N, C-alpha and C positions, 0 to 999 in steps of 0.2 A: 024261697027260690033265689031271690037276690041275695039273701045271706050266705047261702050255700056258694054262689059265685063268688062272693066277696071273700069266703074263707079259701076257695081254691085259688084266686089270684095272689091273695096274701102268702100262701103256702108257695106259690110259685116265685114270688118275689124273694123269699126267705132263702130257698134253694138256689136262686141265681145269685143272691149275695153271698151264700156260702161258698158257691163253686168260685166266684170271682176271688173271693178271700184266698180260696185254696190255691188258685192258679197264680195269684200274686205273691203268695207266701213261699210257693214250692221252688222258684228260682232263687230266693233269698237263701233258702235252706241249702239248696245245692251249691250256691256260691260260697258256703262256709267252708268247703273243703274241694280238693282236687284229687282225683283218681288217675294214677297212671300204672302202666303194665310193664313188666321186664323180666329179666332172669337173673337168678344168682350167680355172682360171679366172685373170683377169690384169685390170689397170687399163686403160681406155680413155679417151681424151682426144679431145673434139670441138673443133678448133682453128679459131677465127675471128678475123678482124681485129677490132681495137678502134677501128674508124672507118668512115665512110660514104664509099667512093669507088670509082672504077672500076679493076678488076684489071689490072694491066699486064704481069705475068708469073707464071707458075706452074712451078716449077723440079723439083718432086718427082713421082715416078710412084708407083703402086701398087705395094707389095713393096720399095721403097727402104729401106735401114735408114739412119735419120736419127740425128744426134748433138745433144746439148743445145746451143742457140746457132746451130744451122745455118738459114740463110735457105731457107725453102720457097716463098714467093711475095711478090710486091711489088705495091704500089698505084701508080697514077698520082700523081706528085707535082708536076706542072706548075703547080698552083695553090698549092701549100703552100710551095714554095721561094721565091715572092716575099714571102709573108707572113714567112717567116723572115727574110729579107734586110732588110725593113722593121723588124721587131721589133729585130733586132740594131742597126741604124742608130739607133734611137730609144734603145737602153741606150746605146751610144757618145756620143750627144749630151747625155743626162742625165748621164752621169758627167762629162762636160767641165763641165757647168753647176755640179754639186756641188763639183768641184775648184776651180773659179773662186771660189765662195763661200767655201770653206775657206781659199784663199789671200788673200782679201781684196783690197783696193785695191793697184794697182802703184804704185810709187814715183813713176813719170811721172803717174798719174792725180792723185796727191796734189799734186805740184808744180803741175799745170795748175789744180787748184782754188785754190792758194794765189796764183797769178798772177791768177786771175780776181778773187779777193777784194782784191787789191792794186790792180788796175784800177777796181773799184768803189769803193774808198776814194778813189782820186785823183779819180774824177768827182764823188764827194760833196764833197770838199773844194772843187773848182772851183765846185759849184752853191753851196755856203755863200758862197763869196766874191762870186758873181754876185747872190746875195740880198742880201747886205749893202750892196753897191754900189747895187742898185736902191731899197733902202730909204732909203739916204742921200739919194741924189738926188731921191726923193719928199718927204722931209721938208725940203729946199731948194727945194721947188716946181720942179724940174727935171727931175721924172720925173712918169708917171702911176701910178695905183693899179693899173691892169691890168699894168704892168711888174713892179710889186712881187708881185701875185698870180702871174704866170707864173713868176717866179724862185722863189717859194715852194714852188709845185708841183714845180718840176724839182728843187729841193732835197731835198723829202720823197721823190721816186722815187729819187734817188741813194742817200739814206739807207736805203731799203728794199732796194735792190740790194745794198748793203753786208751787210745782215743775212741775205738770201738766200744770198750766196756764202760768208758765214761758216758757215751751216749746212751748205752742200754740203761745205766743207771738213771739218766735224767729222764728217759721214758718211763721208767718204772715209778719215778717219784710223779711224774706229771699224769699219768694214767691214760686212757684211751682218748683219741681225739673226739670233739664235739660231732664232727661229721659221721665218724664210725658209730657212734652212739644212735644219731639220727637215722642212720642206714638201717641198724639193727631194730630200732623202735618201728620204722615202717615195714620191714620184714615180719615183725610180729604182728602188726595191723593187718597184713595180707594173710598171715596163717590164721588170725582170728577170724577173717571174713570167710575164709574157706571152711573152718570148722562151723561157723553159723550156717553157712549154705547147706552143708551135709545134715546139720541138725534140723534144719527146716524140711529137707528131703525126707528124713526120718519121720518128722511130725506129719508131713502131707502123705506119709504111708498109711495113716489112718483117716479114713473119710468120716467127717463128723457132720451132725446136722447143724446147718447154720441158724436155724430158727425152730420153734416148736411147730411141728407140722404132723401130716398123715402120709405114710408111704403109699403113693397111687400104684406106682409101677416099680417091679424090681427087673432091671434090663439086661444085667449081667451075672455071671455065676463065677465061683471059685475055678481057677484055671484060665480064665479069659484073660488077654492082655488089654490092660487098661491104658488109656490115654485121655489127655484134656479134652478132646473131641467126641468122646464117647461116653455118654451119661451112664452111670450105674443105676441111679434111682431117679424117680420122678416124684417130687414132693408136693402136696397140697398144703398151703400155708391156712392154718387155722383161723387166724386173726390179723388183719381185719377182712371181714365179708362185706360185700355190697350187692345192691340190686342195680344193674344197668337198665334203665329205663329211658324213655324219650318223650319229651313235652313238646307239643305243637307251638307255634309262634304266639298265637293269642294267649295262651296260658303262661308263656315265658315270664311275663312281667309279675306273676304271681309267687314266683319261685325264688328263693333267695338261699345262699349257703348258710348253714347252721339251722335252717328249719328242722324242727323234730318231724318225724314221720312215723307211721304205723304200717308194718309189712306183713301181709299173710301169704301163705302158701297152701296148695291143695292138699298136701301131704299132712298138714296140722290145721284143719278148719276151723278148729275152736280155739287157736293159739295165735296171739298177736307178737310181733317182734318189734321191739323198740328200736328206732333208727334216727338218722338226720342227714340232711343234704350235705354231701362233702365236696361235690364237684359239679360245675355246671359248664358244659362245653361252650367256647366263645364262638364256634363255628356251626353253621347248620349243615345238616346233610339230609340226603333222601332218606324216606322211612326204611328201615332195614326190613328184611322179609320176616324177621321174627315178630314184628308188630303186625297183627292180622285184623285190627278193627277197619272197617270199611272206609271210615272218613280219614285215616290216616295214611292209606296205602299210597297215595300219590302226593304227599305233603312233604314239605320241609320240617324237619324237627330239630331239637337240640338235646343231644344226650345229658343225662344227669346220672350221678352215681349217689345212691342212697346208703350210707354205711350202716349195718345192721349189728346189733348185740346178739350174739349166739353163743353164750357161755357153755352150753351142752352139747354143742357142735351137732346140731340137727339138720341144719341147712346143708344141701348138696349142689355141687356144681351144676348150673344149668337148669335149676328148678324155676318154673314159671312162677312168678310173684306179683302179687297187687300192692300197690303202695298208695296209701292215703295221706295226704298233706293237709292238715288243718290250716286254712288260710289266715285266721284270726289268732296270730301269736305274735310274740317278740321274738326276735332272732337271737338265740343263745345257744352255742353249742355245747353238748354234754361235756362234763369234765373229763379230761384224758381222751377225747374224741381224736379220730384218725382224719381230721381235715387237712390233709396233706396233699391235695391235689390229685393228679392221675396216679394210681398205684403203679 
């Protein structure tokens, strides 16, 4: 009988010891990781034309995977194209004018100016001879005062023509003034700027994807009038994706940027997505309505963003997610991680 009692007491002691070991060991195991809850989030782009014109074509549909630089829609360019051609012609004409000024007068033009000067000198010499003859006849009373005056006027005109042609030759040899060349070059720059503006307007007539993304919404159709204030597409950026979760103040000391994390979602219960902590809010906030655990409903929490690797694009915006953070780890963000603060 005593032996049976001793066995019972020993069994109870062993059970108590095992229970105590279990309860002491359980918090230690739980302390090895932190579990938080949140939702999948990603960047979104409202893509609009940078101009006011009628839409000619929309070539992307909802759900299409588009790549950076891919054309998604086009504007009508029937009015822009003639403006581009006119601006291009003005630039070419002004380039020729500037080049002509830099080249100066052609040898043929200088030769022509010399010939004009020689002709004017010959006329002046003849006018001097006629004036001298008229003056001599007047002194011998064989001519009139009017003849002398006419000859004197013709001589003065011939001398003036010589001076004019001499200046023309000097200008032909000197070439254009530096101020005229600077003015022509400034006009060329203005024409080139106008051409660049019209060329950019033509480029803006094609709406291109700024990043790799998925078309969430197609908001306008061919025939609609586009403007910078009216988006044509809403795009969902595929990378990066993150889970927006919240950590209570007592657990905040365990979380650091760069910590690796494991993310699971209900849609893929047997799959785990690798991630890392990329952002921790410096400001506390009241627990948002999306956090439904009873102990957090009235607490102040800190937002964290856990970036997720999702190469197959399985995660969707708003998916509820569970984030597990192993607390016994050295902080080293993955290579090429998107630890860029708030997206």
